[in-house]
C-alpha positions in Angstrom: -29.5 -17.3 13.5 -29.9 -19.9 10.9 -26.3 -20.6 10.0 -23.7 -20.5 12.8 -20.8 -20.7 10.3 -21.9 -17.4 8.7 -21.8 -15.7 12.1 -18.5 -17.1 13.1 -16.9 -16.1 9.8 -16.7 -19.4 7.8 -17.4 -19.0 4.1 -16.1 -17.3 1.0 -16.5 -13.8 2.5 -15.2 -14.6 6.0 -12.6 -11.7 5.8 -15.3 -9.1 4.9 -17.0 -6.8 7.4 -20.3 -5.2 6.4 -21.8 -2.3 8.4 -25.5 -2.3 7.8 -27.1 1.1 8.4 -30.0 0.4 6.1 -33.7 -0.2 6.9 -36.6 -2.1 5.4 -35.9 -4.5 2.7 -33.3 -3.9 0.0 -30.3 -3.0 2.1 -30.9 -5.5 4.9 -31.5 -8.2 2.3 -28.3 -7.5 0.5 -26.4 -7.5 3.9 -28.2 -10.8 4.8 -26.9 -12.5 1.6 -23.4 -11.3 2.4 -23.7 -12.7 5.9 -25.0 -16.0 4.4 -21.7 -16.2 2.5 -19.6 -15.6 5.7 -19.2 -11.9 6.0 -19.3 -10.3 9.5 -22.4 -8.1 9.4 -23.0 -5.4 12.0 -26.5 -4.1 11.9 -26.9 -0.6 13.4 -30.4 0.3 14.6 -31.9 3.2 16.4 -32.6 2.2 20.1 -36.2 3.6 20.1 -37.0 3.1 16.4 -35.6 -0.2 15.2 -35.7 -1.4 11.6 -39.3 -1.2 10.4 -39.1 -4.7 9.0 -39.3 -6.0 12.6 -43.0 -5.2 12.5 -43.9 -6.1 8.9 -45.8 -9.2 7.9 -46.8 -12.3 9.7 -45.4 -13.7 12.9 -44.9 -17.2 14.2 -44.4 -18.1 17.9 -43.9 -14.4 18.6 -41.2 -13.9 16.0 -41.7 -11.6 13.0 -40.9 -13.7 10.0 -39.5 -10.9 7.9 -37.1 -9.9 10.7 -36.2 -13.5 11.4 -35.1 -13.7 7.7 -33.5 -10.3 7.3 -31.8 -10.2 10.6 -30.1 -13.6 10.3 -26.3 -13.8 10.4 -26.1 -10.3 11.9 -24.9 -8.8 15.1 -27.2 -5.9 16.0 -26.2 -2.8 17.9 -28.6 -0.1 19.0 -27.1 3.3 18.5 -28.8 6.7 18.1 -26.8 8.2 15.2 -28.5 11.6 15.7 -26.7 12.2 19.0 -23.1 13.3 19.3 -21.6 10.8 21.7 -17.8 10.7 21.4 -17.5 7.0 22.4 -20.2 5.9 20.0 -18.8 8.0 17.2 -15.4 6.4 17.7 -16.9 2.8 17.8 -18.9 3.4 14.6 -15.9 5.1 12.9 -13.7 2.1 13.7 -16.2 -0.3 12.3 -16.7 1.8 9.2 -13.0 2.2 8.6 -12.6 -1.6 8.8 -15.7 -2.4 6.7 -15.4 -3.5 3.2 -19.0 -2.7 2.5 -21.5 -0.2 4.0 -25.2 -0.8 3.3 -27.1 2.4 4.0 -30.2 4.4 3.3 -29.7 7.0 6.0 -30.2 10.7 5.4 -26.8 12.3 4.5 -27.2 14.8 7.3 -26.8 12.1 9.8 -23.4 11.4 8.5 -22.5 15.1 8.6 -23.8 15.3 12.2 -21.7 12.5 13.5 -18.8 13.3 11.2 -18.5 9.8 9.6 -17.4 11.2 6.3 -19.0 8.5 4.2 
């Protein structure tokens, strides 16, 4: 992570929590910028199909450069939103209830399935 202050919550947006359910570039980049300004960003990825940006573009020293950029200042959790696991639902629901911003590009049926009510 490039800026430890952003991860620890220093900065103008230190009181803001962002749940990043988005993939590829636009949503993750918006969440990245919010993290750069101090927001606490929680990136939710599928455990078997992580964000496709992890495999896009060039790599250096075994690190994909797009992901290194888009994933900075984020805490990543791997959760399969397509399964109905009560504990996982509760954890995500708590994070979403506390979030000031939700970045998403997930099919609306996923939200219905896990009853997030977004």
